[in-house]
KOLBADREN-436617 format. One record per residue (C-alpha): chain; residue number from 1; x, y negated, z negated. Coordinates in Angstrom, 3 decimals. Layout:
<nodes>
<node><tigu>A</tigu><marti>NUM</marti><xx>X</xx><yy>Y</yy><zz>Z</zz></node>
...
</nodes>
This chain:
<nodes>
<node><tigu>A</tigu><marti>1</marti><xx>4.178</xx><yy>-1.452</yy><zz>-14.763</zz></node>
<node><tigu>A</tigu><marti>2</marti><xx>1.820</xx><yy>-0.085</yy><zz>-12.143</zz></node>
<node><tigu>A</tigu><marti>3</marti><xx>1.543</xx><yy>-2.090</yy><zz>-8.929</zz></node>
<node><tigu>A</tigu><marti>4</marti><xx>-1.294</xx><yy>-1.718</yy><zz>-6.462</zz></node>
<node><tigu>A</tigu><marti>5</marti><xx>-1.405</xx><yy>-3.352</yy><zz>-3.048</zz></node>
<node><tigu>A</tigu><marti>6</marti><xx>-5.136</xx><yy>-3.895</yy><zz>-2.950</zz></node>
<node><tigu>A</tigu><marti>7</marti><xx>-7.863</xx><yy>-5.087</yy><zz>-0.599</zz></node>
<node><tigu>A</tigu><marti>8</marti><xx>-11.031</xx><yy>-5.742</yy><zz>-2.630</zz></node>
<node><tigu>A</tigu><marti>9</marti><xx>-13.193</xx><yy>-5.288</yy><zz>0.491</zz></node>
<node><tigu>A</tigu><marti>10</marti><xx>-12.022</xx><yy>-1.676</yy><zz>0.932</zz></node>
<node><tigu>A</tigu><marti>11</marti><xx>-13.943</xx><yy>1.029</yy><zz>-0.959</zz></node>
<node><tigu>A</tigu><marti>12</marti><xx>-10.914</xx><yy>3.355</yy><zz>-1.134</zz></node>
<node><tigu>A</tigu><marti>13</marti><xx>-8.818</xx><yy>0.508</yy><zz>-2.510</zz></node>
<node><tigu>A</tigu><marti>14</marti><xx>-11.461</xx><yy>-0.299</yy><zz>-5.141</zz></node>
<node><tigu>A</tigu><marti>15</marti><xx>-11.610</xx><yy>3.379</yy><zz>-6.096</zz></node>
<node><tigu>A</tigu><marti>16</marti><xx>-7.822</xx><yy>3.533</yy><zz>-6.463</zz></node>
<node><tigu>A</tigu><marti>17</marti><xx>-7.824</xx><yy>0.327</yy><zz>-8.520</zz></node>
<node><tigu>A</tigu><marti>18</marti><xx>-10.400</xx><yy>1.821</yy><zz>-10.900</zz></node>
<node><tigu>A</tigu><marti>19</marti><xx>-8.171</xx><yy>4.903</yy><zz>-11.352</zz></node>
<node><tigu>A</tigu><marti>20</marti><xx>-5.128</xx><yy>2.722</yy><zz>-11.973</zz></node>
<node><tigu>A</tigu><marti>21</marti><xx>-6.920</xx><yy>0.454</yy><zz>-14.436</zz></node>
<node><tigu>A</tigu><marti>22</marti><xx>-8.361</xx><yy>3.417</yy><zz>-16.354</zz></node>
<node><tigu>A</tigu><marti>23</marti><xx>-4.975</xx><yy>5.133</yy><zz>-16.553</zz></node>
<node><tigu>A</tigu><marti>24</marti><xx>-3.238</xx><yy>1.886</yy><zz>-17.538</zz></node>
<node><tigu>A</tigu><marti>25</marti><xx>-5.787</xx><yy>1.042</yy><zz>-20.238</zz></node>
<node><tigu>A</tigu><marti>26</marti><xx>-5.406</xx><yy>4.466</yy><zz>-21.875</zz></node>
<node><tigu>A</tigu><marti>27</marti><xx>-1.613</xx><yy>4.079</yy><zz>-21.945</zz></node>
<node><tigu>A</tigu><marti>28</marti><xx>-1.397</xx><yy>0.318</yy><zz>-22.463</zz></node>
<node><tigu>A</tigu><marti>29</marti><xx>0.530</xx><yy>-0.052</yy><zz>-19.197</zz></node>
<node><tigu>A</tigu><marti>30</marti><xx>0.522</xx><yy>-3.394</yy><zz>-17.385</zz></node>
<node><tigu>A</tigu><marti>31</marti><xx>-1.010</xx><yy>-3.529</yy><zz>-13.915</zz></node>
<node><tigu>A</tigu><marti>32</marti><xx>0.048</xx><yy>-5.871</yy><zz>-11.122</zz></node>
<node><tigu>A</tigu><marti>33</marti><xx>-2.747</xx><yy>-6.174</yy><zz>-8.556</zz></node>
<node><tigu>A</tigu><marti>34</marti><xx>-1.348</xx><yy>-7.578</yy><zz>-5.322</zz></node>
<node><tigu>A</tigu><marti>35</marti><xx>-4.115</xx><yy>-8.754</yy><zz>-3.021</zz></node>
<node><tigu>A</tigu><marti>36</marti><xx>-1.848</xx><yy>-8.406</yy><zz>-0.029</zz></node>
<node><tigu>A</tigu><marti>37</marti><xx>-4.141</xx><yy>-10.283</yy><zz>2.356</zz></node>
<node><tigu>A</tigu><marti>38</marti><xx>-3.721</xx><yy>-13.371</yy><zz>0.153</zz></node>
<node><tigu>A</tigu><marti>39</marti><xx>-0.086</xx><yy>-12.684</yy><zz>-0.800</zz></node>
<node><tigu>A</tigu><marti>40</marti><xx>1.493</xx><yy>-10.703</yy><zz>2.042</zz></node>
<node><tigu>A</tigu><marti>41</marti><xx>4.578</xx><yy>-8.613</yy><zz>1.257</zz></node>
<node><tigu>A</tigu><marti>42</marti><xx>7.835</xx><yy>-9.668</yy><zz>2.881</zz></node>
<node><tigu>A</tigu><marti>43</marti><xx>9.738</xx><yy>-7.447</yy><zz>5.278</zz></node>
<node><tigu>A</tigu><marti>44</marti><xx>12.177</xx><yy>-6.676</yy><zz>2.430</zz></node>
<node><tigu>A</tigu><marti>45</marti><xx>9.345</xx><yy>-5.722</yy><zz>0.078</zz></node>
<node><tigu>A</tigu><marti>46</marti><xx>7.887</xx><yy>-3.492</yy><zz>2.780</zz></node>
<node><tigu>A</tigu><marti>47</marti><xx>11.272</xx><yy>-1.832</yy><zz>3.314</zz></node>
<node><tigu>A</tigu><marti>48</marti><xx>11.482</xx><yy>-1.171</yy><zz>-0.428</zz></node>
<node><tigu>A</tigu><marti>49</marti><xx>7.982</xx><yy>0.334</yy><zz>-0.330</zz></node>
<node><tigu>A</tigu><marti>50</marti><xx>9.042</xx><yy>2.668</yy><zz>2.476</zz></node>
<node><tigu>A</tigu><marti>51</marti><xx>11.843</xx><yy>4.003</yy><zz>0.283</zz></node>
<node><tigu>A</tigu><marti>52</marti><xx>9.450</xx><yy>4.514</yy><zz>-2.620</zz></node>
<node><tigu>A</tigu><marti>53</marti><xx>6.950</xx><yy>6.223</yy><zz>-0.328</zz></node>
<node><tigu>A</tigu><marti>54</marti><xx>9.607</xx><yy>8.347</yy><zz>1.415</zz></node>
<node><tigu>A</tigu><marti>55</marti><xx>7.860</xx><yy>7.313</yy><zz>4.622</zz></node>
<node><tigu>A</tigu><marti>56</marti><xx>8.465</xx><yy>5.659</yy><zz>7.957</zz></node>
<node><tigu>A</tigu><marti>57</marti><xx>7.091</xx><yy>2.252</yy><zz>8.856</zz></node>
<node><tigu>A</tigu><marti>58</marti><xx>4.523</xx><yy>3.884</yy><zz>11.126</zz></node>
<node><tigu>A</tigu><marti>59</marti><xx>3.037</xx><yy>5.634</yy><zz>8.059</zz></node>
<node><tigu>A</tigu><marti>60</marti><xx>2.050</xx><yy>2.312</yy><zz>6.464</zz></node>
<node><tigu>A</tigu><marti>61</marti><xx>0.574</xx><yy>0.729</yy><zz>9.595</zz></node>
<node><tigu>A</tigu><marti>62</marti><xx>-3.145</xx><yy>0.783</yy><zz>10.330</zz></node>
<node><tigu>A</tigu><marti>63</marti><xx>-3.103</xx><yy>1.671</yy><zz>14.017</zz></node>
<node><tigu>A</tigu><marti>64</marti><xx>-6.882</xx><yy>1.276</yy><zz>14.317</zz></node>
<node><tigu>A</tigu><marti>65</marti><xx>-6.739</xx><yy>-2.495</yy><zz>13.771</zz></node>
<node><tigu>A</tigu><marti>66</marti><xx>-7.221</xx><yy>-4.907</yy><zz>16.676</zz></node>
<node><tigu>A</tigu><marti>67</marti><xx>-3.877</xx><yy>-6.577</yy><zz>15.897</zz></node>
<node><tigu>A</tigu><marti>68</marti><xx>-2.035</xx><yy>-3.275</yy><zz>16.430</zz></node>
<node><tigu>A</tigu><marti>69</marti><xx>-3.163</xx><yy>-3.109</yy><zz>20.040</zz></node>
<node><tigu>A</tigu><marti>70</marti><xx>-2.823</xx><yy>-6.855</yy><zz>20.620</zz></node>
<node><tigu>A</tigu><marti>71</marti><xx>0.807</xx><yy>-6.822</yy><zz>19.439</zz></node>
<node><tigu>A</tigu><marti>72</marti><xx>1.671</xx><yy>-3.720</yy><zz>21.500</zz></node>
<node><tigu>A</tigu><marti>73</marti><xx>2.931</xx><yy>-1.767</yy><zz>18.482</zz></node>
<node><tigu>A</tigu><marti>74</marti><xx>2.397</xx><yy>1.756</yy><zz>19.837</zz></node>
<node><tigu>A</tigu><marti>75</marti><xx>6.064</xx><yy>2.049</yy><zz>20.862</zz></node>
<node><tigu>A</tigu><marti>76</marti><xx>7.536</xx><yy>-0.355</yy><zz>18.280</zz></node>
<node><tigu>A</tigu><marti>77</marti><xx>10.474</xx><yy>0.657</yy><zz>16.107</zz></node>
<node><tigu>A</tigu><marti>78</marti><xx>10.452</xx><yy>0.414</yy><zz>12.295</zz></node>
<node><tigu>A</tigu><marti>79</marti><xx>11.927</xx><yy>-3.094</yy><zz>12.221</zz></node>
<node><tigu>A</tigu><marti>80</marti><xx>9.282</xx><yy>-4.417</yy><zz>14.609</zz></node>
<node><tigu>A</tigu><marti>81</marti><xx>6.514</xx><yy>-2.691</yy><zz>12.656</zz></node>
<node><tigu>A</tigu><marti>82</marti><xx>7.683</xx><yy>-4.190</yy><zz>9.346</zz></node>
<node><tigu>A</tigu><marti>83</marti><xx>7.885</xx><yy>-7.629</yy><zz>10.930</zz></node>
<node><tigu>A</tigu><marti>84</marti><xx>4.359</xx><yy>-7.211</yy><zz>12.310</zz></node>
<node><tigu>A</tigu><marti>85</marti><xx>2.922</xx><yy>-6.073</yy><zz>8.964</zz></node>
<node><tigu>A</tigu><marti>86</marti><xx>4.590</xx><yy>-8.966</yy><zz>7.140</zz></node>
<node><tigu>A</tigu><marti>87</marti><xx>3.083</xx><yy>-11.397</yy><zz>9.664</zz></node>
<node><tigu>A</tigu><marti>88</marti><xx>-0.297</xx><yy>-9.618</yy><zz>9.927</zz></node>
<node><tigu>A</tigu><marti>89</marti><xx>-0.942</xx><yy>-8.025</yy><zz>6.500</zz></node>
<node><tigu>A</tigu><marti>90</marti><xx>-4.259</xx><yy>-6.628</yy><zz>7.722</zz></node>
<node><tigu>A</tigu><marti>91</marti><xx>-2.091</xx><yy>-3.962</yy><zz>9.378</zz></node>
<node><tigu>A</tigu><marti>92</marti><xx>-0.921</xx><yy>-2.595</yy><zz>6.009</zz></node>
<node><tigu>A</tigu><marti>93</marti><xx>-2.338</xx><yy>0.783</yy><zz>5.065</zz></node>
<node><tigu>A</tigu><marti>94</marti><xx>-4.228</xx><yy>0.562</yy><zz>1.805</zz></node>
<node><tigu>A</tigu><marti>95</marti><xx>-4.154</xx><yy>1.007</yy><zz>-1.036</zz></node>
<node><tigu>A</tigu><marti>96</marti><xx>-0.520</xx><yy>1.543</yy><zz>-1.969</zz></node>
<node><tigu>A</tigu><marti>97</marti><xx>0.229</xx><yy>2.284</yy><zz>-5.610</zz></node>
<node><tigu>A</tigu><marti>98</marti><xx>3.738</xx><yy>2.025</yy><zz>-7.073</zz></node>
<node><tigu>A</tigu><marti>99</marti><xx>4.684</xx><yy>3.584</yy><zz>-10.422</zz></node>
<node><tigu>A</tigu><marti>100</marti><xx>8.044</xx><yy>4.489</yy><zz>-11.935</zz></node>
<node><tigu>A</tigu><marti>101</marti><xx>9.932</xx><yy>3.897</yy><zz>-8.686</zz></node>
<node><tigu>A</tigu><marti>102</marti><xx>7.644</xx><yy>6.063</yy><zz>-6.565</zz></node>
<node><tigu>A</tigu><marti>103</marti><xx>4.698</xx><yy>5.117</yy><zz>-4.383</zz></node>
<node><tigu>A</tigu><marti>104</marti><xx>1.749</xx><yy>6.694</yy><zz>-2.582</zz></node>
<node><tigu>A</tigu><marti>105</marti><xx>-0.826</xx><yy>5.580</yy><zz>-0.085</zz></node>
<node><tigu>A</tigu><marti>106</marti><xx>-4.046</xx><yy>6.150</yy><zz>-2.019</zz></node>
<node><tigu>A</tigu><marti>107</marti><xx>-5.953</xx><yy>7.933</yy><zz>0.729</zz></node>
<node><tigu>A</tigu><marti>108</marti><xx>-7.422</xx><yy>10.101</yy><zz>-0.564</zz></node>
<node><tigu>A</tigu><marti>109</marti><xx>-7.565</xx><yy>8.698</yy><zz>-4.123</zz></node>
<node><tigu>A</tigu><marti>110</marti><xx>-6.379</xx><yy>12.056</yy><zz>-5.510</zz></node>
<node><tigu>A</tigu><marti>111</marti><xx>-2.906</xx><yy>11.017</yy><zz>-4.365</zz></node>
<node><tigu>A</tigu><marti>112</marti><xx>-3.031</xx><yy>8.185</yy><zz>-6.921</zz></node>
<node><tigu>A</tigu><marti>113</marti><xx>-3.944</xx><yy>10.695</yy><zz>-9.655</zz></node>
<node><tigu>A</tigu><marti>114</marti><xx>-0.966</xx><yy>12.830</yy><zz>-8.624</zz></node>
<node><tigu>A</tigu><marti>115</marti><xx>1.390</xx><yy>9.845</yy><zz>-8.770</zz></node>
<node><tigu>A</tigu><marti>116</marti><xx>0.178</xx><yy>8.795</yy><zz>-12.200</zz></node>
<node><tigu>A</tigu><marti>117</marti><xx>-0.027</xx><yy>12.340</yy><zz>-13.523</zz></node>
<node><tigu>A</tigu><marti>118</marti><xx>-3.526</xx><yy>11.411</yy><zz>-14.695</zz></node>
<node><tigu>A</tigu><marti>119</marti><xx>-5.707</xx><yy>13.946</yy><zz>-16.375</zz></node>
</nodes>
């Protein structure tokens, strides 16, 4: 199973989804497309993602969003950042692709190729 946290309005996310779907079709792998703006991840799911990404909460937060400033997240700790992203999913960096227990933020899309080992 390949999971992608996807925003269909984002060109990088659409590009990553195309890579995932192509790879999955060639290998008959199922794909779970999570439109995270419609179905936001929980704090626990975000914490799991951090482990799979080998990243800190700050790495998955879009600091250029209006909500980041409005919520005063510049000095927030990981717990506060995860809570904010769960409540305001627009803050989630995108796309995030999960495969075989590992994950990458698909910016640039080459990172998705590396995760999948795609040729």
